[in-house]
Each structure stands twice: as structure tokens, then as C-alpha cells.
BALOBA-1460 file (C-alpha; in Angstrom, 3 decimals):
// residues 352
<rec num="1" residu="m" x="0.083" y="0.136" z="0.015"/>
<rec num="2" residu="m" x="2.867" y="2.367" z="1.090"/>
<rec num="3" residu="n" x="4.542" y="1.707" z="-2.305"/>
<rec num="4" residu="m" x="1.481" y="2.452" z="-4.103"/>
<rec num="5" residu="n" x="0.896" y="5.772" z="-2.516"/>
<rec num="6" residu="i" x="4.325" y="6.481" z="-3.411"/>
<rec num="7" residu="t" x="4.007" y="5.735" z="-6.771"/>
<rec num="8" residu="g" x="1.046" y="7.829" z="-7.268"/>
<rec num="9" residu="l" x="2.633" y="10.692" z="-5.707"/>
<rec num="10" residu="m" x="5.607" y="10.631" z="-7.819"/>
<rec num="11" residu="e" x="3.313" y="10.451" z="-10.862"/>
<rec num="12" residu="e" x="1.391" y="13.321" z="-9.689"/>
<rec num="13" residu="m" x="4.836" y="15.115" z="-9.152"/>
<rec num="14" residu="t" x="6.108" y="14.311" z="-12.496"/>
<rec num="15" residu="k" x="2.711" y="15.672" z="-14.151"/>
<rec num="16" residu="t" x="3.045" y="18.842" z="-12.243"/>
<rec num="17" residu="s" x="6.633" y="19.390" z="-13.333"/>
<rec num="18" residu="e" x="5.765" y="18.760" z="-16.921"/>
<rec num="19" residu="k" x="3.009" y="21.441" z="-16.596"/>
<rec num="20" residu="l" x="5.276" y="23.627" z="-15.063"/>
<rec num="21" residu="v" x="7.772" y="23.401" z="-17.912"/>
<rec num="22" residu="k" x="5.039" y="23.758" z="-20.445"/>
<rec num="23" residu="g" x="3.765" y="26.707" z="-18.624"/>
<rec num="24" residu="y" x="7.163" y="28.311" z="-18.343"/>
<rec num="25" residu="e" x="7.524" y="27.844" z="-22.232"/>
<rec num="26" residu="l" x="4.233" y="29.615" z="-22.900"/>
<rec num="27" residu="l" x="5.077" y="32.492" z="-20.556"/>
<rec num="28" residu="q" x="8.322" y="33.103" z="-22.614"/>
<rec num="29" residu="k" x="5.778" y="33.696" z="-25.621"/>
<rec num="30" residu="v" x="3.153" y="35.809" z="-23.979"/>
<rec num="31" residu="e" x="4.017" y="39.344" z="-24.856"/>
<rec num="32" residu="d" x="3.060" y="42.204" z="-22.321"/>
<rec num="33" residu="v" x="-0.372" y="41.923" z="-22.014"/>
<rec num="34" residu="q" x="-2.682" y="44.946" z="-22.339"/>
<rec num="35" residu="v" x="-5.841" y="46.284" z="-20.711"/>
<rec num="36" residu="g" x="-8.038" y="48.910" z="-21.595"/>
<rec num="37" residu="a" x="-7.441" y="48.562" z="-25.314"/>
<rec num="38" residu="t" x="-10.656" y="50.094" z="-26.786"/>
<rec num="39" residu="p" x="-9.649" y="53.419" z="-28.526"/>
<rec num="40" residu="k" x="-10.354" y="56.444" z="-26.447"/>
<rec num="41" residu="e" x="-9.010" y="60.091" z="-26.455"/>
<rec num="42" residu="l" x="-8.174" y="62.539" z="-23.700"/>
<rec num="43" residu="v" x="-10.731" y="65.389" z="-23.790"/>
<rec num="44" residu="w" x="-10.537" y="66.949" z="-20.389"/>
<rec num="45" residu="q" x="-8.070" y="67.167" z="-17.352"/>
<rec num="46" residu="n" x="-8.226" y="68.718" z="-13.959"/>
<rec num="47" residu="d" x="-4.848" y="68.017" z="-11.975"/>
<rec num="48" residu="l" x="-4.810" y="64.119" z="-11.544"/>
<rec num="49" residu="v" x="-8.446" y="63.417" z="-12.881"/>
<rec num="50" residu="k" x="-8.723" y="62.842" z="-16.669"/>
<rec num="51" residu="l" x="-11.895" y="62.352" z="-18.833"/>
<rec num="52" residu="y" x="-11.735" y="60.038" z="-21.763"/>
<rec num="53" residu="h" x="-13.922" y="59.695" z="-24.657"/>
<rec num="54" residu="y" x="-14.437" y="56.438" z="-26.331"/>
<rec num="55" residu="k" x="-14.032" y="56.453" z="-30.102"/>
<rec num="56" residu="r" x="-16.798" y="55.134" z="-32.426"/>
<rec num="57" residu="d" x="-16.547" y="53.878" z="-36.092"/>
<rec num="58" residu="t" x="-20.203" y="54.864" z="-36.535"/>
<rec num="59" residu="p" x="-22.537" y="57.407" z="-35.163"/>
<rec num="60" residu="a" x="-24.036" y="56.677" z="-31.612"/>
<rec num="61" residu="k" x="-27.781" y="55.550" z="-31.899"/>
<rec num="62" residu="v" x="-28.488" y="57.254" z="-28.563"/>
<rec num="63" residu="k" x="-27.487" y="60.833" z="-28.965"/>
<rec num="64" residu="v" x="-27.517" y="61.723" z="-25.134"/>
<rec num="65" residu="p" x="-23.863" y="60.672" z="-24.124"/>
<rec num="66" residu="v" x="-23.113" y="58.458" z="-20.919"/>
<rec num="67" residu="l" x="-20.415" y="59.424" z="-18.459"/>
<rec num="68" residu="v" x="-19.027" y="56.379" z="-16.508"/>
<rec num="69" residu="s" x="-17.396" y="56.726" z="-12.907"/>
<rec num="70" residu="f" x="-15.557" y="53.656" z="-11.462"/>
<rec num="71" residu="a" x="-14.469" y="53.192" z="-8.074"/>
<rec num="72" residu="i" x="-11.469" y="55.482" z="-6.790"/>
<rec num="73" residu="m" x="-9.905" y="52.593" z="-5.039"/>
<rec num="74" residu="n" x="-9.463" y="50.681" z="-8.263"/>
<rec num="75" residu="r" x="-8.709" y="51.517" z="-11.879"/>
<rec num="76" residu="h" x="-11.540" y="51.503" z="-14.390"/>
<rec num="77" residu="d" x="-9.705" y="49.137" z="-16.933"/>
<rec num="78" residu="v" x="-11.399" y="46.222" z="-15.683"/>
<rec num="79" residu="l" x="-14.415" y="47.769" z="-17.587"/>
<rec num="80" residu="d" x="-12.278" y="47.076" z="-20.551"/>
<rec num="81" residu="l" x="-10.204" y="44.127" z="-19.801"/>
<rec num="82" residu="q" x="-10.097" y="42.622" z="-23.396"/>
<rec num="83" residu="p" x="-12.031" y="42.736" z="-26.601"/>
<rec num="84" residu="d" x="-14.329" y="39.905" z="-25.596"/>
<rec num="85" residu="r" x="-14.535" y="41.018" z="-21.748"/>
<rec num="86" residu="s" x="-15.064" y="44.534" z="-22.294"/>
<rec num="87" residu="l" x="-18.485" y="46.266" z="-20.701"/>
<rec num="88" residu="m" x="-17.407" y="49.356" z="-22.402"/>
<rec num="89" residu="k" x="-16.881" y="47.804" z="-25.950"/>
<rec num="90" residu="k" x="-20.362" y="46.314" z="-25.466"/>
<rec num="91" residu="l" x="-22.021" y="49.547" z="-24.599"/>
<rec num="92" residu="l" x="-20.315" y="51.069" z="-27.593"/>
<rec num="93" residu="d" x="-21.427" y="48.120" z="-29.936"/>
<rec num="94" residu="e" x="-25.047" y="48.768" z="-28.574"/>
<rec num="95" residu="g" x="-24.875" y="52.325" z="-29.673"/>
<rec num="96" residu="l" x="-24.058" y="54.433" z="-26.807"/>
<rec num="97" residu="d" x="-21.689" y="57.373" z="-26.633"/>
<rec num="98" residu="v" x="-19.380" y="56.740" z="-23.661"/>
<rec num="99" residu="y" x="-17.099" y="58.837" z="-21.492"/>
<rec num="100" residu="i" x="-15.237" y="57.656" z="-18.593"/>
<rec num="101" residu="m" x="-13.511" y="59.230" z="-15.673"/>
<rec num="102" residu="d" x="-10.106" y="58.282" z="-14.858"/>
<rec num="103" residu="w" x="-9.365" y="59.399" z="-11.148"/>
<rec num="104" residu="g" x="-5.643" y="59.179" z="-11.358"/>
<rec num="105" residu="y" x="-2.905" y="58.072" z="-8.858"/>
<rec num="106" residu="p" x="-2.919" y="60.446" z="-5.718"/>
<rec num="107" residu="k" x="0.564" y="61.797" z="-4.583"/>
<rec num="108" residu="k" x="1.851" y="63.222" z="-1.419"/>
<rec num="109" residu="q" x="0.492" y="66.779" z="-2.370"/>
<rec num="110" residu="h" x="-3.224" y="65.141" z="-3.038"/>
<rec num="111" residu="r" x="-3.497" y="64.031" z="0.589"/>
<rec num="112" residu="y" x="-5.794" y="66.690" z="1.372"/>
<rec num="113" residu="l" x="-8.317" y="66.307" z="-1.373"/>
<rec num="114" residu="t" x="-11.914" y="65.840" z="-0.057"/>
<rec num="115" residu="m" x="-14.886" y="64.103" z="-0.922"/>
<rec num="116" residu="e" x="-16.150" y="67.298" z="-1.689"/>
<rec num="117" residu="d" x="-13.183" y="67.665" z="-4.278"/>
<rec num="118" residu="y" x="-14.023" y="64.550" z="-5.827"/>
<rec num="119" residu="i" x="-17.880" y="64.741" z="-5.962"/>
<rec num="120" residu="l" x="-18.783" y="68.502" z="-6.249"/>
<rec num="121" residu="g" x="-15.267" y="69.387" z="-8.071"/>
<rec num="122" residu="f" x="-14.172" y="66.527" z="-10.374"/>
<rec num="123" residu="m" x="-17.314" y="64.740" z="-10.993"/>
<rec num="124" residu="n" x="-19.479" y="67.871" z="-11.466"/>
<rec num="125" residu="d" x="-16.839" y="69.704" z="-13.807"/>
<rec num="126" residu="a" x="-16.612" y="66.344" z="-15.879"/>
<rec num="127" residu="v" x="-20.349" y="66.334" z="-16.066"/>
<rec num="128" residu="d" x="-20.602" y="70.222" z="-17.170"/>
<rec num="129" residu="f" x="-17.814" y="69.268" z="-19.633"/>
<rec num="130" residu="v" x="-19.774" y="66.592" z="-21.284"/>
<rec num="131" residu="r" x="-22.888" y="68.637" z="-21.262"/>
<rec num="132" residu="k" x="-21.415" y="71.713" z="-22.723"/>
<rec num="133" residu="s" x="-19.124" y="70.017" z="-25.385"/>
<rec num="134" residu="t" x="-22.206" y="67.710" z="-26.637"/>
<rec num="135" residu="g" x="-24.930" y="70.229" z="-26.434"/>
<rec num="136" residu="n" x="-26.745" y="68.228" z="-24.085"/>
<rec num="137" residu="n" x="-28.520" y="69.907" z="-21.058"/>
<rec num="138" residu="k" x="-28.609" y="66.515" z="-19.319"/>
<rec num="139" residu="i" x="-26.448" y="63.409" z="-19.558"/>
<rec num="140" residu="h" x="-26.691" y="59.706" z="-18.652"/>
<rec num="141" residu="k" x="-24.571" y="58.713" z="-15.680"/>
<rec num="142" residu="m" x="-23.152" y="55.422" z="-14.563"/>
<rec num="143" residu="g" x="-21.275" y="54.587" z="-11.500"/>
<rec num="144" residu="i" x="-19.582" y="51.223" z="-10.462"/>
<rec num="145" residu="c" x="-19.222" y="50.340" z="-6.689"/>
<rec num="146" residu="q" x="-17.809" y="53.247" z="-4.771"/>
<rec num="147" residu="g" x="-18.311" y="55.196" z="-8.032"/>
<rec num="148" residu="g" x="-22.042" y="54.239" z="-7.999"/>
<rec num="149" residu="t" x="-22.458" y="55.547" z="-4.343"/>
<rec num="150" residu="f" x="-20.618" y="58.813" z="-5.111"/>
<rec num="151" residu="s" x="-22.837" y="59.229" z="-8.376"/>
<rec num="152" residu="t" x="-25.995" y="58.779" z="-6.281"/>
<rec num="153" residu="i" x="-24.899" y="61.503" z="-4.067"/>
<rec num="154" residu="y" x="-24.080" y="63.752" z="-6.868"/>
<rec num="155" residu="a" x="-27.569" y="62.864" z="-8.479"/>
<rec num="156" residu="s" x="-29.159" y="63.862" z="-5.083"/>
<rec num="157" residu="i" x="-27.518" y="67.267" z="-5.332"/>
<rec num="158" residu="f" x="-27.749" y="67.808" z="-9.020"/>
<rec num="159" residu="p" x="-30.747" y="66.035" z="-10.466"/>
<rec num="160" residu="e" x="-31.369" y="68.766" z="-12.966"/>
<rec num="161" residu="k" x="-28.175" y="67.745" z="-14.760"/>
<rec num="162" residu="l" x="-28.860" y="64.212" z="-15.472"/>
<rec num="163" residu="q" x="-31.182" y="61.819" z="-17.688"/>
<rec num="164" residu="s" x="-30.745" y="58.788" z="-15.793"/>
<rec num="165" residu="l" x="-28.386" y="57.099" z="-13.672"/>
<rec num="166" residu="t" x="-27.290" y="53.380" z="-13.520"/>
<rec num="167" residu="v" x="-25.321" y="51.824" z="-10.700"/>
<rec num="168" residu="y" x="-23.764" y="48.605" z="-10.512"/>
<rec num="169" residu="v" x="-22.657" y="46.750" z="-7.214"/>
<rec num="170" residu="a" x="-22.740" y="49.961" z="-5.016"/>
<rec num="171" residu="p" x="-23.199" y="50.195" z="-1.342"/>
<rec num="172" residu="f" x="-25.765" y="52.448" z="0.290"/>
<rec num="173" residu="d" x="-26.735" y="50.845" z="3.586"/>
<rec num="174" residu="f" x="-23.668" y="50.094" z="5.666"/>
<rec num="175" residu="s" x="-25.335" y="48.652" z="8.868"/>
<rec num="176" residu="g" x="-25.251" y="44.830" z="8.299"/>
<rec num="177" residu="n" x="-22.261" y="42.660" z="8.878"/>
<rec num="178" residu="e" x="-22.807" y="40.076" z="6.182"/>
<rec num="179" residu="c" x="-19.216" y="40.122" z="5.077"/>
<rec num="180" residu="m" x="-15.811" y="40.473" z="6.822"/>
<rec num="181" residu="l" x="-15.470" y="44.110" z="5.147"/>
<rec num="182" residu="y" x="-18.477" y="45.411" z="6.984"/>
<rec num="183" residu="r" x="-17.537" y="44.188" z="10.218"/>
<rec num="184" residu="w" x="-13.968" y="45.321" z="10.424"/>
<rec num="185" residu="t" x="-14.354" y="48.518" z="8.701"/>
<rec num="186" residu="k" x="-16.668" y="49.587" z="11.568"/>
<rec num="187" residu="d" x="-13.968" y="49.318" z="14.088"/>
<rec num="188" residu="i" x="-11.056" y="50.836" z="12.188"/>
<rec num="189" residu="d" x="-9.291" y="53.980" z="13.734"/>
<rec num="190" residu="i" x="-9.484" y="55.904" z="10.640"/>
<rec num="191" residu="d" x="-8.109" y="58.918" z="12.205"/>
<rec num="192" residu="a" x="-5.113" y="56.936" z="13.500"/>
<rec num="193" residu="m" x="-4.765" y="55.387" z="9.960"/>
<rec num="194" residu="v" x="-4.737" y="58.498" z="7.943"/>
<rec num="195" residu="d" x="-2.794" y="60.664" z="10.348"/>
<rec num="196" residu="s" x="-0.071" y="57.892" z="10.799"/>
<rec num="197" residu="c" x="0.267" y="57.289" z="7.025"/>
<rec num="198" residu="g" x="0.966" y="60.911" z="6.576"/>
<rec num="199" residu="g" x="-2.330" y="61.919" z="4.824"/>
<rec num="200" residu="l" x="-1.834" y="59.274" z="1.817"/>
<rec num="201" residu="i" x="-3.336" y="55.815" z="2.424"/>
<rec num="202" residu="p" x="-0.995" y="53.305" z="0.759"/>
<rec num="203" residu="a" x="-2.479" y="51.077" z="-1.864"/>
<rec num="204" residu="d" x="-0.917" y="47.906" z="-0.280"/>
<rec num="205" residu="m" x="-2.772" y="48.484" z="2.990"/>
<rec num="206" residu="i" x="-6.096" y="48.581" z="1.152"/>
<rec num="207" residu="d" x="-5.173" y="45.240" z="-1.036"/>
<rec num="208" residu="s" x="-4.027" y="43.512" z="2.194"/>
<rec num="209" residu="g" x="-7.471" y="44.319" z="3.525"/>
<rec num="210" residu="f" x="-9.258" y="43.050" z="0.429"/>
<rec num="211" residu="s" x="-6.953" y="39.872" z="0.648"/>
<rec num="212" residu="m" x="-8.233" y="38.971" z="4.125"/>
<rec num="213" residu="l" x="-11.701" y="38.739" z="2.844"/>
<rec num="214" residu="k" x="-10.733" y="35.370" z="1.473"/>
<rec num="215" residu="p" x="-7.401" y="34.349" z="2.852"/>
<rec num="216" residu="s" x="-6.965" y="31.346" z="0.765"/>
<rec num="217" residu="a" x="-7.578" y="33.354" z="-2.554"/>
<rec num="218" residu="p" x="-3.832" y="34.362" z="-3.370"/>
<rec num="219" residu="y" x="-2.825" y="30.577" z="-3.029"/>
<rec num="220" residu="s" x="-5.729" y="28.861" z="-4.734"/>
<rec num="221" residu="k" x="-5.539" y="31.030" z="-7.557"/>
<rec num="222" residu="f" x="-1.819" y="30.312" z="-8.338"/>
<rec num="223" residu="i" x="-2.666" y="26.515" z="-8.037"/>
<rec num="224" residu="n" x="-5.327" y="26.966" z="-10.375"/>
<rec num="225" residu="a" x="-2.916" y="29.109" z="-12.704"/>
<rec num="226" residu="i" x="-0.977" y="25.786" z="-13.441"/>
<rec num="227" residu="d" x="-3.743" y="24.499" z="-15.387"/>
<rec num="228" residu="l" x="-4.276" y="28.002" z="-16.949"/>
<rec num="229" residu="m" x="-0.592" y="28.009" z="-18.111"/>
<rec num="230" residu="q" x="-1.321" y="25.049" z="-20.345"/>
<rec num="231" residu="d" x="-3.336" y="27.468" z="-22.801"/>
<rec num="232" residu="e" x="-1.844" y="30.634" z="-23.944"/>
<rec num="233" residu="a" x="-5.252" y="32.377" z="-24.478"/>
<rec num="234" residu="k" x="-6.494" y="31.437" z="-20.705"/>
<rec num="235" residu="l" x="-2.915" y="32.191" z="-19.527"/>
<rec num="236" residu="a" x="-3.068" y="35.767" z="-20.985"/>
<rec num="237" residu="n" x="-6.603" y="36.303" z="-19.479"/>
<rec num="238" residu="f" x="-5.295" y="35.492" z="-16.152"/>
<rec num="239" residu="l" x="-2.227" y="37.896" z="-16.474"/>
<rec num="240" residu="r" x="-4.514" y="40.731" z="-17.519"/>
<rec num="241" residu="m" x="-6.579" y="40.264" z="-14.376"/>
<rec num="242" residu="e" x="-3.642" y="40.174" z="-12.437"/>
<rec num="243" residu="k" x="-2.324" y="43.124" z="-14.012"/>
<rec num="244" residu="w" x="-5.434" y="45.116" z="-13.074"/>
<rec num="245" residu="k" x="-5.626" y="43.890" z="-9.392"/>
<rec num="246" residu="a" x="-1.802" y="45.041" z="-9.001"/>
<rec num="247" residu="d" x="-2.732" y="48.430" z="-10.620"/>
<rec num="248" residu="m" x="-4.132" y="49.951" z="-7.157"/>
<rec num="249" residu="p" x="-3.837" y="53.797" z="-6.459"/>
<rec num="250" residu="d" x="-3.124" y="55.120" z="-3.019"/>
<rec num="251" residu="q" x="-6.007" y="56.983" z="-1.613"/>
<rec num="252" residu="a" x="-6.299" y="60.740" z="-0.544"/>
<rec num="253" residu="g" x="-6.270" y="60.657" z="3.220"/>
<rec num="254" residu="e" x="-8.994" y="63.310" z="3.608"/>
<rec num="255" residu="m" x="-11.413" y="61.870" z="1.068"/>
<rec num="256" residu="f" x="-10.843" y="58.529" z="2.870"/>
<rec num="257" residu="r" x="-11.399" y="59.706" z="6.221"/>
<rec num="258" residu="k" x="-14.692" y="60.974" z="5.583"/>
<rec num="259" residu="y" x="-15.737" y="58.167" z="3.332"/>
<rec num="260" residu="i" x="-15.243" y="55.547" z="6.192"/>
<rec num="261" residu="k" x="-16.465" y="57.851" z="9.121"/>
<rec num="262" residu="d" x="-19.584" y="59.073" z="7.529"/>
<rec num="263" residu="l" x="-20.591" y="56.286" z="5.246"/>
<rec num="264" residu="w" x="-19.309" y="52.907" z="6.749"/>
<rec num="265" residu="q" x="-19.311" y="53.647" z="10.293"/>
<rec num="266" residu="g" x="-21.906" y="56.402" z="10.541"/>
<rec num="267" residu="n" x="-24.333" y="54.909" z="7.749"/>
<rec num="268" residu="k" x="-25.487" y="58.693" z="7.178"/>
<rec num="269" residu="l" x="-26.224" y="58.192" z="3.732"/>
<rec num="270" residu="i" x="-29.134" y="56.042" z="3.879"/>
<rec num="271" residu="k" x="-30.365" y="57.758" z="7.072"/>
<rec num="272" residu="g" x="-30.448" y="60.911" z="5.458"/>
<rec num="273" residu="e" x="-27.934" y="62.721" z="7.789"/>
<rec num="274" residu="f" x="-25.082" y="62.740" z="5.232"/>
<rec num="275" residu="e" x="-23.554" y="66.226" z="4.368"/>
<rec num="276" residu="l" x="-21.209" y="67.271" z="1.634"/>
<rec num="277" residu="g" x="-19.967" y="70.881" z="0.998"/>
<rec num="278" residu="g" x="-22.969" y="72.491" z="2.646"/>
<rec num="279" residu="h" x="-25.322" y="70.463" z="0.936"/>
<rec num="280" residu="k" x="-27.637" y="68.177" z="3.176"/>
<rec num="281" residu="v" x="-27.690" y="65.026" z="0.655"/>
<rec num="282" residu="d" x="-31.340" y="63.562" z="0.871"/>
<rec num="283" residu="l" x="-31.692" y="60.594" z="-1.520"/>
<rec num="284" residu="k" x="-35.367" y="61.658" z="-1.926"/>
<rec num="285" residu="n" x="-34.206" y="64.366" z="-4.300"/>
<rec num="286" residu="m" x="-32.452" y="61.920" z="-6.389"/>
<rec num="287" residu="t" x="-35.458" y="62.059" z="-8.795"/>
<rec num="288" residu="v" x="-33.802" y="60.688" z="-12.273"/>
<rec num="289" residu="p" x="-34.826" y="57.124" z="-13.628"/>
<rec num="290" residu="f" x="-32.761" y="54.820" z="-11.819"/>
<rec num="291" residu="l" x="-31.279" y="51.443" z="-12.791"/>
<rec num="292" residu="n" x="-29.648" y="49.641" z="-9.619"/>
<rec num="293" residu="i" x="-27.733" y="46.442" z="-10.638"/>
<rec num="294" residu="f" x="-26.499" y="44.181" z="-7.907"/>
<rec num="295" residu="a" x="-24.748" y="40.656" z="-8.203"/>
<rec num="296" residu="t" x="-26.398" y="37.888" z="-6.357"/>
<rec num="297" residu="e" x="-23.184" y="36.175" z="-5.334"/>
<rec num="298" residu="d" x="-21.336" y="39.416" z="-4.336"/>
<rec num="299" residu="n" x="-18.994" y="38.809" z="-1.451"/>
<rec num="300" residu="i" x="-17.436" y="42.148" z="-1.260"/>
<rec num="301" residu="i" x="-20.957" y="44.256" z="-1.615"/>
<rec num="302" residu="p" x="-23.576" y="42.332" z="-0.129"/>
<rec num="303" residu="n" x="-27.060" y="42.698" z="-1.756"/>
<rec num="304" residu="a" x="-28.473" y="43.843" z="1.719"/>
<rec num="305" residu="s" x="-26.169" y="46.984" z="1.323"/>
<rec num="306" residu="t" x="-27.280" y="47.673" z="-2.280"/>
<rec num="307" residu="t" x="-30.863" y="46.995" z="-2.583"/>
<rec num="308" residu="p" x="-32.242" y="49.314" z="0.536"/>
<rec num="309" residu="v" x="-31.671" y="52.459" z="-1.629"/>
<rec num="310" residu="m" x="-34.702" y="51.616" z="-3.802"/>
<rec num="311" residu="k" x="-36.944" y="52.480" z="-0.766"/>
<rec num="312" residu="v" x="-35.605" y="55.727" z="-0.128"/>
<rec num="313" residu="i" x="-34.783" y="57.533" z="-3.477"/>
<rec num="314" residu="g" x="-36.910" y="59.952" z="-4.650"/>
<rec num="315" residu="s" x="-37.386" y="58.327" z="-8.392"/>
<rec num="316" residu="k" x="-40.603" y="57.122" z="-9.309"/>
<rec num="317" residu="d" x="-38.842" y="55.464" z="-12.428"/>
<rec num="318" residu="k" x="-36.645" y="52.909" z="-10.905"/>
<rec num="319" residu="e" x="-35.674" y="49.120" z="-11.513"/>
<rec num="320" residu="e" x="-33.281" y="46.532" z="-10.091"/>
<rec num="321" residu="y" x="-31.400" y="44.005" z="-12.102"/>
<rec num="322" residu="a" x="-30.095" y="41.019" z="-10.054"/>
<rec num="323" residu="f" x="-26.906" y="39.825" z="-12.000"/>
<rec num="324" residu="p" x="-26.442" y="36.107" z="-11.315"/>
<rec num="325" residu="g" x="-22.736" y="36.146" z="-10.394"/>
<rec num="326" residu="g" x="-20.058" y="37.802" z="-8.364"/>
<rec num="327" residu="h" x="-18.737" y="41.331" z="-7.823"/>
<rec num="328" residu="i" x="-16.212" y="41.470" z="-10.698"/>
<rec num="329" residu="g" x="-18.282" y="39.088" z="-12.892"/>
<rec num="330" residu="v" x="-20.477" y="41.945" z="-13.540"/>
<rec num="331" residu="f" x="-18.005" y="43.413" z="-15.732"/>
<rec num="332" residu="v" x="-15.895" y="40.408" z="-17.199"/>
<rec num="333" residu="g" x="-18.232" y="37.615" z="-17.072"/>
<rec num="334" residu="a" x="-19.847" y="36.146" z="-20.263"/>
<rec num="335" residu="k" x="-23.322" y="36.981" z="-18.960"/>
<rec num="336" residu="s" x="-22.376" y="40.716" z="-18.760"/>
<rec num="337" residu="q" x="-21.393" y="40.601" z="-22.517"/>
<rec num="338" residu="k" x="-24.519" y="38.543" z="-23.851"/>
<rec num="339" residu="e" x="-27.023" y="39.909" z="-21.342"/>
<rec num="340" residu="l" x="-26.280" y="42.648" z="-19.072"/>
<rec num="341" residu="g" x="-24.543" y="45.124" z="-21.556"/>
<rec num="342" residu="p" x="-27.491" y="44.718" z="-23.960"/>
<rec num="343" residu="k" x="-30.121" y="45.342" z="-21.389"/>
<rec num="344" residu="v" x="-28.143" y="48.194" z="-19.854"/>
<rec num="345" residu="a" x="-27.835" y="49.889" z="-23.213"/>
<rec num="346" residu="a" x="-31.522" y="49.220" z="-24.059"/>
<rec num="347" residu="w" x="-32.696" y="50.740" z="-20.663"/>
<rec num="348" residu="v" x="-30.375" y="54.087" z="-21.167"/>
<rec num="349" residu="a" x="-31.889" y="54.346" z="-24.968"/>
<rec num="350" residu="s" x="-35.388" y="54.014" z="-23.593"/>
<rec num="351" residu="k" x="-34.553" y="56.928" z="-21.090"/>
<rec num="352" residu="s" x="-33.193" y="59.206" z="-23.965"/>
């Protein structure tokens, strides 16, 4: 029996070694993988924040443009990971005219940027630029995750500038404890964190926090990568995702301080107690047509955090879309390409 176990173990080790050799050979062939490949041009910039306009080969079917804002804590390139896994390309293919904000990489001089700067400053200026440059009094707004929360706050202050609002996997009610992120964020001493880091929260610190949500993930993914390394296309897909995950910006300390204190710890937004730059943010003032997309298997932003907004916003024209998948699958999954993208584009078109 012992000899049989040893023989089986040796055979498995031999197979694994052969896979590693083949994987190494494929790695030598794979050129530097690119993300965010859909053509776009820089049309506006304010300090570290840029605004890009995706190029179209044909005129847009929907004349009212769409402005997309991703989470500040990550890069928007995951929305355009590769041609066959690109929510942005799908929206273009479906006839939308799309702009996207690039929040940039905060440096030491940006440590005093606040939520007011990001929402009332950068976001509002970008909205006004698109409105003016396209001749539209109102535009469509889309926001993803943290960007969805920020966009909803914006829409509650400036509903007259928006034709509609679509949010994806965005948190609104932070009172629950459905996942570890919501538990330990409530106990963070955010003042000590911001002050001890010199006003700029390192990306590595935030990345480590997200890694703790599923401690086995960093190990299991590389074990699975051994099999992916046998197929050049799958290997390239894996490397694109890893490249995006590694490209995480630092965070402006003052923005992060208010974001954690007022939303994650105080839960002020859903309770109607949140204030921004002298504005009392009342979600009842968010009266534009609203599409709220949540992922049924989301282990980062639980559904219990996303869906309560439907009861408090002022929109009479509001709709939920339950996406069958996880947080990132909303952007890169096959269903995102086949079903979600066309559904969102059709909904936006119907509000134009």
C-alpha cells in the first residue's frame, strides 16, 4: 500500500513538473498583456483626474452621452479588460456614446483632497464638460461600486443635470455585518490610520484588507494557474486580471477619512444625515430614472447593502437588475457581455 501511494505521488509530481515546464515555455511567448485596449481620447483634465471619450466607428444610436465613473480605489480598466470581456466595448457596440473618468494616482500633494473635491469638484466639472461639449442639457450617468455611491450622492444634489443614473454593485446601507469587510471597517480607527500614513493611504494597505476577505484566494488562484498555463489564451486572460488587480492607486487621506467615518461607520447616507460641502444629501431628491444592478453572489458588497436604496430614493422610474454572479463578474463575465450590456444599453436608450 505504501509503495502504491509513493508511486501515485511520484506520478502526480511528474505531471505537475511537466505542466510547469510547458507553462514556463508559454510565458516566454506571451508578450506584455494590455488592458483598456478600446480606443479612446483624452478630452479633459483637472490635475490628476482625466476624462476620456471612447471612439466610435459609426454615429451613436443614442445621442445623449453616458459618463461612467468607476471606484476611486481601483482602476477603471477592468471595464475594458479585453475585446471579448469589455463592458465598455459592449455599450459602444449597442450604440451608446461613452465617456469615462480616470481618477488618477494621488501623490503626497493630493493628501488633502476631500469627498467634496471628488464629487462637487471633479465629477461635477466632468459632467458639465460633457454637457457643454455635446450640447446636451442632461446626460446619462453610470457609477460602479464606490463610484455608484458617489454618483448617487451627486445625483441627489444635481438631479437637473442628469437624464438617468445606472449603478452597479454600489453600497448604500452600511449597517449590516454580512461579510468581513463590513465588520472590520466599523472598528477601524480611521483618524489614526490617515494621520500615521502621512495623509496618503497606501494601496498595499487597502489591497491587504481586501485579501483578508478570502485568505485562501492568493494561494488557490496560483494553484489553478498551473492548469491555465497550458493554454496561451487562458494564461493571457489570467495575466490581464492580475495586472489590473496590481494596479491599485493610493488614496487621498481626507477623502478616505470622511468616506469611512460618514458612510461605513456612521451610515449617514441611507439615514438622510450625510452632508457634503454645505449640501444636506437627501436621497429623495434623486429623482432621475434609476437602474440598480447588484450581483447575487457578491462577497464584497452584499445585496443587503445595495437594495435598500430603492426604498429611499425619490425616483418614480426605478428598476433593479439581479445579475447572477459575483462582484467582478458583472464586468468581465460572459453573461455581462451577452445579457447585461445589451440590457443596460436598451434601458439607457429608453430614457433618452
